[in-house]
C-alpha positions as CSV (number, residue, x, y, z in Angstrom):
1,X,0.0,0.0,0.0
2,X,1.3,3.5,-0.8
3,X,2.9,5.0,2.3
4,X,0.9,8.2,2.3
5,X,1.7,8.8,6.0
6,X,5.4,9.0,5.2
7,X,6.4,12.7,5.5
8,X,9.2,13.3,3.1
9,X,11.2,16.6,3.6
10,X,13.7,18.1,1.2
11,X,16.4,20.3,2.5
12,X,17.8,22.8,-0.1
13,X,20.8,24.8,1.2
14,X,24.3,25.5,-0.2
15,X,25.9,24.9,3.2
16,X,26.2,21.2,4.4
17,X,26.4,22.3,8.0
18,X,22.9,23.8,7.8
19,X,21.6,20.4,6.6
20,X,23.1,18.8,9.7
21,X,21.4,21.4,11.9
22,X,18.0,20.6,10.2
23,X,18.4,16.9,10.7
24,X,19.2,17.3,14.4
25,X,16.2,19.5,14.9
26,X,13.6,17.7,12.8
27,X,14.9,14.2,13.1
28,X,15.6,14.2,16.9
29,X,13.0,12.5,19.1
30,X,11.2,14.5,21.7
31,X,12.2,13.9,25.2
32,X,9.3,12.4,27.1
33,X,8.7,12.6,30.9
34,X,6.8,9.5,32.0
35,X,5.5,11.1,35.2
36,X,4.1,14.0,33.2
37,X,2.5,11.7,30.7
38,X,0.8,9.7,33.4
39,X,-0.4,12.9,35.1
40,X,-1.8,14.2,31.8
41,X,-3.6,10.9,31.2
42,X,-5.2,10.9,34.7
43,X,-6.3,14.6,34.4
44,X,-7.6,14.6,30.8
45,X,-8.2,11.0,30.0
46,X,-7.2,9.1,26.9
47,X,-4.5,6.6,26.3
48,X,-1.0,7.0,27.7
49,X,1.6,8.4,25.3
50,X,3.4,5.7,23.2
51,X,7.1,5.6,22.6
52,X,6.6,6.3,18.9
53,X,7.5,9.9,18.1
54,X,5.9,11.8,15.2
55,X,9.4,12.9,14.1
56,X,10.2,9.3,13.3
57,X,7.9,9.5,10.4
58,X,10.1,12.1,8.6
59,X,12.3,11.0,5.7
60,X,14.8,13.7,4.9
61,X,16.8,14.3,1.7
62,X,19.3,17.0,1.0
63,X,20.3,19.1,-2.1
64,X,23.2,21.6,-2.1
65,X,21.8,23.7,-5.0
66,X,18.6,24.4,-6.8
67,X,19.4,22.3,-9.8
68,X,20.0,19.2,-7.7
69,X,16.8,19.8,-5.8
70,X,14.8,20.0,-9.1
71,X,16.3,16.6,-10.1
72,X,15.3,15.1,-6.7
73,X,11.7,16.3,-7.1
74,X,11.4,14.8,-10.6
75,X,12.9,11.5,-9.3
76,X,10.5,11.5,-6.3
77,X,7.5,11.8,-8.6
78,X,8.7,9.0,-10.9
79,X,9.1,6.7,-7.8
80,X,5.7,7.7,-6.5
81,X,7.2,9.1,-3.3
82,X,6.6,12.9,-3.5
83,X,8.0,15.4,-1.0
84,X,5.6,17.0,1.4
85,X,7.8,20.0,2.5
86,X,10.9,21.8,1.3
87,X,13.1,23.9,3.5
88,X,14.8,26.3,1.0
89,X,17.6,28.8,1.6
90,X,16.8,32.0,-0.3
91,X,20.4,32.9,-1.0
92,X,22.3,30.1,-2.8
93,X,25.1,31.5,-5.0
94,X,26.1,31.0,-7.7
95,X,23.1,29.1,-9.3
96,X,19.4,29.4,-8.8
97,X,18.3,31.2,-5.6
98,X,15.6,29.7,-3.4
99,X,12.8,31.7,-4.8
100,X,13.5,30.7,-8.4
101,X,14.2,27.2,-7.3
102,X,10.7,27.0,-5.8
103,X,9.1,28.4,-9.0
104,X,10.7,25.6,-11.0
105,X,9.8,23.0,-8.4
106,X,6.2,24.1,-8.4
107,X,6.1,23.7,-12.2
108,X,6.9,20.0,-11.6
109,X,5.0,19.3,-8.4
110,X,2.7,22.1,-7.3
111,X,1.7,20.3,-4.1
112,X,5.0,20.7,-2.3
113,X,4.8,23.2,0.6
114,X,7.8,25.4,1.2
115,X,9.6,27.1,4.1
116,X,11.8,29.9,2.7
117,X,14.8,30.6,5.0
118,X,17.2,33.5,4.9
119,X,19.3,35.7,7.1
120,X,19.2,38.5,4.6
121,X,16.5,40.7,3.1
122,X,17.1,39.8,-0.5
123,X,13.3,39.7,-1.1
124,X,10.7,41.8,0.6
125,X,7.3,40.4,1.3
126,X,6.0,42.3,-1.7
127,X,8.8,40.8,-3.8
128,X,7.9,37.3,-2.7
129,X,4.3,37.8,-3.5
130,X,5.2,39.1,-6.9
131,X,7.6,36.2,-7.7
132,X,5.6,33.3,-6.2
133,X,2.1,34.7,-6.2
134,X,-0.2,35.5,-3.3
135,X,-0.3,31.9,-2.1
136,X,-0.4,30.0,1.2
137,X,2.0,27.4,-0.2
138,X,5.0,28.9,1.6
139,X,6.2,30.3,5.0
140,X,9.1,32.6,5.7
141,X,11.6,31.7,8.4
142,X,14.4,34.0,9.4
143,X,17.9,32.8,10.3
144,X,19.2,32.1,12.8
145,X,16.0,30.1,13.4
146,X,14.6,28.7,16.6
147,X,14.4,25.0,17.0
148,X,10.8,25.0,18.0
149,X,9.8,27.2,15.0
150,X,11.5,24.7,12.6
151,X,9.7,21.8,14.2
152,X,6.4,23.6,14.1
153,X,6.8,24.4,10.4
154,X,7.7,20.8,9.6
155,X,4.9,19.3,11.5
156,X,2.2,21.8,10.4
157,X,3.0,21.8,6.7
158,X,3.6,18.0,6.6
159,X,0.2,17.3,8.2
160,X,-1.5,19.8,5.8
161,X,0.1,18.1,2.8
162,X,-1.2,14.8,4.0
163,X,-4.7,16.1,4.6
164,X,-4.8,17.5,1.1
165,X,-4.0,14.1,-0.4
166,X,-6.0,11.7,1.8
167,X,-9.6,10.9,2.5
168,X,-10.4,12.4,6.0
169,X,-12.7,9.6,7.0
170,X,-10.7,6.4,6.0
171,X,-7.2,7.8,5.7
172,X,-6.8,6.3,2.3
173,X,-5.7,8.2,-0.8
174,X,-8.3,10.6,-2.2
175,X,-9.1,10.5,-5.9
176,X,-6.7,13.3,-6.9
177,X,-3.7,11.6,-5.2
178,X,-4.9,8.3,-6.5
179,X,-4.9,9.6,-10.1
180,X,-1.3,10.7,-9.7
181,X,-0.2,7.2,-8.7
182,X,-2.3,5.6,-11.4
183,X,-0.6,7.9,-14.0
184,X,2.8,6.7,-12.9
185,X,1.9,3.0,-12.7
186,X,0.2,3.0,-16.1
187,X,3.4,4.6,-17.6
188,X,5.6,2.0,-15.9
189,X,3.3,-0.9,-17.2
190,X,3.5,0.4,-20.7
191,X,7.3,1.0,-20.6
192,X,8.0,-2.5,-19.1
193,X,5.2,-4.2,-21.0
194,X,3.7,-5.5,-17.7
195,X,0.1,-6.1,-16.9
196,X,-1.8,-3.7,-14.7
197,X,-5.2,-4.5,-13.0
198,X,-7.8,-2.2,-11.6
199,X,-10.5,-3.3,-9.2
200,X,-13.6,-1.3,-8.3
201,X,-15.3,-2.2,-5.0
202,X,-18.7,-1.0,-3.9
203,X,-20.5,-1.9,-0.6
204,X,-23.8,-3.5,-1.3
205,X,-27.0,-1.8,-0.1
206,X,-25.0,0.7,1.9
207,X,-27.8,3.4,1.6
208,X,-30.0,1.2,3.7
209,X,-27.4,1.2,6.5
210,X,-27.3,5.0,6.6
211,X,-31.1,5.1,6.4
212,X,-31.6,2.6,9.2
213,X,-28.8,3.4,11.7
214,X,-27.8,6.9,10.7
215,X,-24.8,8.4,8.9
216,X,-22.5,8.3,12.0
217,X,-22.9,4.5,12.1
218,X,-22.4,4.4,8.3
219,X,-19.2,6.3,8.6
220,X,-17.9,3.8,11.2
221,X,-18.9,1.0,8.9
222,X,-16.9,2.6,6.0
223,X,-13.8,2.9,8.2
224,X,-14.1,-0.7,9.2
225,X,-14.7,-1.8,5.6
226,X,-11.7,0.2,4.4
227,X,-9.5,-1.4,7.0
228,X,-10.6,-4.9,5.9
229,X,-9.7,-4.0,2.3
230,X,-6.4,-2.4,3.2
231,X,-5.4,-5.5,5.1
232,X,-5.3,-7.4,1.8
233,X,-3.2,-4.8,0.0
234,X,0.3,-5.6,-0.9
235,X,3.2,-3.2,-0.8
236,X,3.2,-1.3,-4.0
237,X,-0.5,-1.6,-4.6
238,X,-2.7,1.5,-4.6
239,X,-6.0,1.9,-2.7
240,X,-8.2,4.9,-2.6
241,X,-11.7,5.8,-1.5
242,X,-13.2,6.6,-4.9
243,X,-16.3,8.2,-3.6
244,X,-19.1,7.4,-1.1
245,X,-19.0,3.7,-0.4
246,X,-16.9,2.9,-3.4
247,X,-13.2,2.1,-3.4
248,X,-10.7,1.5,-6.1
249,X,-7.5,-0.6,-6.1
250,X,-4.7,-0.7,-8.7
251,X,-2.5,-3.8,-8.7
252,X,0.7,-3.4,-10.6
253,X,2.2,-6.3,-12.5
254,X,-1.0,-8.3,-12.0
255,X,-2.9,-10.1,-14.7
256,X,-6.7,-10.7,-14.8
257,X,-6.6,-14.2,-13.1
258,X,-4.5,-12.9,-10.2
259,X,-6.7,-9.8,-9.9
260,X,-9.9,-11.9,-9.8
261,X,-8.3,-14.1,-7.2
262,X,-7.3,-11.1,-5.1
263,X,-10.8,-9.6,-5.4
264,X,-12.4,-12.9,-4.4
265,X,-10.2,-13.1,-1.3
266,X,-11.2,-9.6,-0.3
267,X,-14.9,-10.4,-1.0
268,X,-14.7,-13.4,1.3
269,X,-12.9,-11.4,4.0
270,X,-15.6,-8.7,4.0
271,X,-18.5,-11.2,4.0
272,X,-17.0,-13.3,6.8
273,X,-16.1,-10.5,9.2
274,X,-19.1,-9.0,10.9
275,X,-18.8,-5.3,11.5
276,X,-19.0,-4.8,15.3
277,X,-19.8,-1.2,15.9
278,X,-21.2,-0.8,19.4
279,X,-23.9,-1.5,20.2
280,X,-24.7,-3.3,16.9
281,X,-23.1,-5.9,14.7
282,X,-23.9,-6.0,11.1
283,X,-22.8,-8.1,8.1
284,X,-21.7,-6.3,4.9
285,X,-21.0,-7.6,1.5
286,X,-19.4,-5.9,-1.5
287,X,-19.4,-6.2,-5.3
288,X,-16.2,-6.2,-7.4
289,X,-15.4,-5.2,-11.0
290,X,-12.1,-6.2,-12.4
291,X,-10.3,-4.9,-15.5
292,X,-6.8,-5.1,-16.9
293,X,-4.7,-2.8,-19.0
294,X,-5.1,-3.2,-22.8
295,X,-3.6,-1.3,-25.7
296,X,-5.5,1.8,-25.0
297,X,-5.6,4.8,-22.5
298,X,-5.5,4.6,-18.8
299,X,-9.0,6.3,-18.6
300,X,-10.4,3.2,-20.3
301,X,-9.1,1.0,-17.6
302,X,-11.2,2.8,-15.0
303,X,-14.2,2.8,-17.2
304,X,-14.0,-0.9,-17.9
305,X,-13.6,-1.7,-14.2
306,X,-16.6,0.5,-13.4
307,X,-18.6,-1.3,-16.2
308,X,-17.7,-4.7,-14.7
309,X,-18.8,-3.5,-11.2
310,X,-22.2,-2.5,-12.7
311,X,-22.4,-6.0,-14.1
312,X,-21.6,-7.5,-10.7
313,X,-24.3,-5.5,-9.0
314,X,-26.9,-6.2,-11.6
315,X,-26.1,-9.9,-11.5
316,X,-27.0,-10.0,-7.8
317,X,-24.2,-8.3,-5.8
318,X,-21.6,-10.0,-3.5
319,X,-19.6,-11.3,-6.4
320,X,-16.6,-10.6,-8.6
321,X,-17.0,-9.9,-12.3
322,X,-14.2,-9.4,-14.8
323,X,-14.8,-7.0,-17.7
324,X,-15.6,-8.5,-21.1
325,X,-15.7,-6.7,-24.5
326,X,-19.4,-6.2,-25.2
327,X,-20.6,-8.0,-28.4
328,X,-24.0,-9.1,-29.7
329,X,-23.3,-12.5,-28.3
330,X,-22.6,-11.4,-24.7
331,X,-24.5,-9.5,-22.0
332,X,-28.2,-9.7,-22.5
333,X,-29.1,-10.1,-26.2
334,X,-32.8,-9.7,-25.5
335,X,-32.2,-6.3,-23.8
336,X,-29.9,-5.2,-26.7
337,X,-32.7,-6.1,-29.2
338,X,-35.2,-4.2,-27.1
339,X,-33.1,-1.1,-27.0
340,X,-32.4,-1.3,-30.7
341,X,-36.2,-1.4,-31.4
342,X,-37.0,1.4,-29.0
343,X,-34.5,3.8,-30.7
344,X,-35.1,2.5,-34.2
345,X,-33.5,4.9,-36.7
346,X,-32.1,7.3,-34.1
347,X,-28.5,8.3,-33.9
348,X,-26.4,10.4,-31.5
349,X,-26.8,13.4,-33.8
350,X,-30.6,13.2,-33.4
351,X,-30.6,13.5,-29.6
352,X,-27.4,15.4,-28.7
353,X,-27.7,18.9,-27.2
354,X,-25.7,21.5,-29.1
355,X,-23.8,23.8,-29.1
356,X,-21.5,22.7,-26.3
357,X,-20.2,25.2,-23.8
358,X,-16.5,24.3,-23.3
359,X,-13.7,25.6,-21.0
360,X,-10.1,26.2,-22.0
361,X,-7.4,24.3,-20.1
362,X,-6.1,27.5,-18.4
363,X,-9.6,28.6,-17.2
364,X,-9.4,29.3,-13.4
365,X,-11.3,26.9,-11.2
366,X,-13.4,29.7,-9.9
367,X,-14.6,30.5,-13.4
368,X,-15.4,26.9,-14.0
369,X,-17.5,26.8,-10.9
370,X,-19.4,29.8,-12.0
371,X,-20.2,28.1,-15.3
372,X,-21.5,24.9,-13.7
373,X,-23.6,26.9,-11.3
374,X,-25.0,29.3,-13.9
375,X,-25.7,26.5,-16.5
376,X,-27.0,24.2,-13.7
377,X,-24.9,21.3,-15.1
378,X,-22.7,18.9,-13.2
379,X,-19.8,18.8,-15.7
380,X,-18.2,20.7,-18.7
381,X,-15.8,19.6,-21.4
382,X,-12.2,21.0,-21.4
383,X,-10.7,21.7,-24.8
384,X,-7.2,22.3,-26.1
385,X,-6.2,25.6,-27.8
386,X,-7.1,24.0,-31.2
387,X,-10.6,23.1,-30.0
388,X,-10.0,19.3,-29.6
389,X,-11.3,17.6,-26.5
390,X,-8.8,17.4,-23.6
391,X,-10.9,16.2,-20.7
392,X,-13.9,17.0,-18.5
393,X,-14.3,18.7,-15.2
394,X,-17.2,17.8,-12.8
395,X,-18.5,19.3,-9.6
396,X,-16.7,16.8,-7.5
397,X,-13.4,17.6,-9.2
398,X,-13.9,21.3,-8.3
399,X,-14.8,20.4,-4.8
400,X,-11.4,18.6,-4.4
401,X,-9.7,21.8,-5.5
402,X,-11.0,23.5,-2.4
403,X,-8.6,21.5,-0.3
404,X,-5.6,22.3,-2.4
405,X,-3.4,25.4,-1.9
406,X,-4.3,28.0,-4.6
407,X,-6.9,25.5,-5.9
408,X,-9.5,28.2,-6.5
409,X,-7.2,30.2,-8.8
410,X,-5.4,27.3,-10.4
411,X,-6.1,26.3,-14.0
412,X,-8.9,23.9,-14.4
413,X,-6.7,21.4,-16.3
414,X,-5.1,20.5,-13.0
415,X,-8.4,19.0,-11.8
416,X,-9.9,17.7,-15.0
417,X,-10.5,14.1,-15.8
418,X,-9.1,12.8,-19.0
419,X,-11.4,9.8,-19.0
420,X,-14.0,11.2,-21.3
421,X,-16.4,8.8,-23.0
422,X,-16.7,9.9,-26.6
423,X,-19.0,8.8,-29.4
424,X,-19.4,9.9,-33.0
425,X,-22.6,11.6,-34.2
426,X,-23.4,8.5,-36.3
427,X,-23.4,6.2,-33.3
428,X,-26.8,4.4,-32.9
429,X,-28.7,5.9,-29.9
430,X,-29.4,2.5,-28.3
431,X,-25.6,1.9,-27.9
432,X,-25.3,5.1,-25.8
433,X,-28.5,4.3,-23.9
434,X,-27.2,0.9,-23.0
435,X,-23.9,2.3,-21.8
436,X,-25.5,5.0,-19.6
437,X,-27.7,2.4,-18.1
438,X,-24.7,0.2,-17.1
439,X,-22.2,2.7,-15.7
440,X,-22.1,5.5,-13.2
441,X,-21.2,8.1,-15.8
442,X,-24.0,10.7,-16.2
443,X,-23.3,11.9,-19.8
444,X,-21.1,11.4,-22.8
445,X,-19.5,13.8,-25.3
446,X,-20.3,13.6,-29.0
447,X,-17.1,14.4,-31.0
448,X,-16.5,15.0,-34.7
449,X,-12.9,15.3,-35.7
450,X,-11.8,15.3,-32.1
451,X,-13.9,18.4,-31.4
452,X,-16.9,18.4,-29.1
453,X,-20.1,18.9,-31.1
454,X,-22.8,17.8,-28.6
455,X,-23.7,16.1,-25.3
456,X,-26.0,13.3,-24.4
457,X,-27.0,12.6,-20.8
458,X,-29.3,10.3,-18.9
459,X,-31.7,13.3,-18.8
460,X,-31.6,13.4,-22.6
461,X,-33.1,9.9,-22.8
462,X,-35.6,10.7,-20.0
463,X,-36.8,13.7,-21.9
464,X,-37.0,11.7,-25.1
465,X,-38.9,8.9,-23.3
466,X,-41.4,11.4,-21.8
467,X,-42.1,12.9,-25.2
468,X,-42.2,9.5,-26.9
469,X,-44.8,8.3,-24.4
470,X,-46.8,11.4,-24.9
471,X,-46.8,11.4,-28.7
472,X,-46.6,7.6,-29.4
473,X,-50.4,7.1,-29.7
474,X,-50.6,9.7,-32.5
475,X,-50.7,6.9,-35.1
476,X,-54.2,6.1,-33.8
477,X,-55.5,9.7,-33.8
478,X,-58.4,10.1,-36.2
479,X,-59.3,13.1,-38.2
480,X,-56.9,15.9,-39.3
481,X,-54.6,15.8,-36.3
482,X,-51.6,14.6,-38.2
483,X,-51.7,17.4,-40.8
484,X,-51.9,20.0,-38.1
485,X,-48.9,18.5,-36.3
486,X,-46.9,18.5,-39.6
487,X,-47.9,22.2,-40.0
488,X,-46.5,22.9,-36.5
489,X,-43.3,21.2,-37.4
490,X,-43.1,23.4,-40.5
491,X,-43.7,26.4,-38.3
492,X,-40.8,25.5,-36.1
493,X,-38.5,25.1,-39.2
494,X,-39.5,28.5,-40.5
495,X,-39.0,30.2,-37.2
496,X,-35.6,28.6,-36.8
497,X,-34.6,29.8,-40.2
498,X,-35.6,33.4,-39.3
499,X,-33.5,33.2,-36.1
500,X,-30.5,32.0,-38.1
501,X,-31.0,34.9,-40.6
502,X,-31.1,37.4,-37.8
503,X,-27.9,36.1,-36.3
504,X,-26.2,36.4,-39.7
505,X,-27.6,39.8,-40.5
506,X,-24.8,41.7,-38.9
507,X,-27.0,43.7,-36.7
508,X,-24.9,45.3,-34.0
509,X,-27.4,44.6,-31.2
510,X,-29.2,41.3,-32.1
511,X,-30.1,40.4,-28.6
512,X,-33.8,41.4,-28.6
513,X,-34.8,39.5,-31.9
514,X,-32.7,36.5,-30.8
515,X,-34.5,36.3,-27.4
516,X,-37.8,36.8,-29.1
517,X,-37.0,34.1,-31.7
518,X,-36.0,31.6,-29.0
519,X,-39.2,32.4,-27.0
520,X,-41.3,31.9,-30.0
521,X,-39.8,28.5,-30.7
522,X,-40.3,27.5,-27.1
523,X,-43.9,28.5,-27.3
524,X,-44.5,26.4,-30.4
525,X,-42.8,23.4,-28.9
526,X,-44.6,23.6,-25.6
527,X,-48.0,23.9,-27.4
528,X,-47.1,21.0,-29.7
529,X,-46.2,18.6,-26.8
530,X,-49.1,19.7,-24.7
531,X,-51.6,19.3,-27.5
532,X,-50.2,15.8,-28.3
533,X,-50.8,14.8,-24.7
534,X,-54.3,16.2,-24.6
535,X,-55.2,14.6,-27.9
536,X,-55.3,11.1,-26.4
537,X,-56.9,11.9,-23.1
538,X,-54.1,12.3,-20.7
539,X,-55.8,13.0,-17.4
540,X,-52.9,15.1,-16.2
541,X,-53.6,17.9,-18.6
542,X,-56.7,19.9,-19.2
543,X,-58.5,19.3,-22.5
544,X,-58.4,22.2,-24.9
545,X,-58.7,22.6,-28.6
546,X,-55.6,22.3,-30.8
547,X,-53.9,25.5,-31.8
548,X,-54.9,27.1,-35.1
549,X,-52.1,26.5,-37.6
550,X,-53.4,28.0,-40.8
551,X,-52.1,31.1,-42.6
552,X,-53.6,33.4,-40.0
553,X,-52.1,31.6,-37.0
554,X,-50.3,33.3,-34.2
555,X,-47.1,31.6,-35.2
556,X,-47.2,32.9,-38.8
557,X,-48.0,36.4,-37.7
558,X,-45.1,36.1,-35.2
559,X,-42.8,35.2,-38.0
560,X,-43.9,38.2,-40.1
561,X,-43.2,40.5,-37.1
562,X,-39.7,39.2,-36.5
563,X,-38.6,38.7,-40.1
564,X,-39.5,42.3,-40.9
């Protein structure tokens, strides 16, 4: 398991004697007084102090210049053992000084927290803010420094670094930190042509536990569950709390058979160990989805594991399912045929919403949050400067940014997910419908030539189904209803053409006619759907005569008004 609790400190100073001083201060164990410890326990309660000292958790490396420090930071990321804190001397002739060194280091690993140390006034506070930005990623410590101040800086910043990278409830990696480790392991697997397995784990019927016993009890159950899973993790494996009651494990150099065997062992451990949370004891089971690396992107590894997890839950839960390439001969052929018939002749281009509001990679997180809130959507695509799709950012990604130094002002690309499910406009609608039914992803992006051209969500299919149910009996309507509906469709087409012409007319202030045109189209569509529902006796809607759609209709007169 990744040693997230290991607090790695990097010392950057051009004087070797200063490194020795730091090590004596930070690495030295605190002197304990057994009598005082016993008195404190008696007065305030709690367990007696253990012999383990928090300073024993520090792992300290040294660099005598900025260039060497940059190399160590790069190496630490490749090894998956990033530094938490750097103590940096501001004045380090003749190479990079401490401020410029930290600027370079933050380009490589922006999560490192820094303590800038100097006996001189080379930089004023205003200079530091100008060079490093108004950030809370660094503290300033004047030399000669006090031992207690050094220990306080090391302890406080190291703990803050850990909090930003771990789940506060279970102590496991959070999703952002997990993604960093996955990036590294995927690259290593490709470079060495080794297998890499991913296992998605989801507690079964966990909502019923929260509903019956309360969320405090549910939190304790999640902690116990995470400990059971972590007990089965090997050194070098990666485990995170993926969200809610879902966990994700990445097993390096592990093929499918070994990953399935591991998942089955964890499943049995969970099912056979009752969760004893005073005053209750409950039994919990979990479902597992297993996938292994193929000749594709790492994002697809997570998607396939999630897909397999869905299959495990739909197959009855408390089981392990390995992902299989969906074909017409697998899964549920009857369901596939049913979907194909339901969406007969429909393609992605017929259902997708367009145009797509996208964000550039360098958009600040705060602006991305504004967009999601104003548009009332849960995610937005991120595009490269050439307009091609780079990733997607969701509400939960932005929420994670709140716990990162400078997260609110950071570029949104730091928090985006590159695992974007994409389909071509010519993809049959039933294929996308089947996918959204089986996974936890809420919507997909429709791309043409690598550029986003539309979006399809679960809500898209729900709206389509609502309108389909409302209008499906039209084939049995007698009289002249169908010609009237065709006339309404023609009215929509004419109004849309007028709106397009107004946008192309070059008018300096086209806002009013555009808003009027959109309003007119909405009115026609609302009347059309409402009339269709009323026409076959839907009791939810009041009966009223159909709209008049001849040459003197309100729609045609509205067109004349706006087109003039």
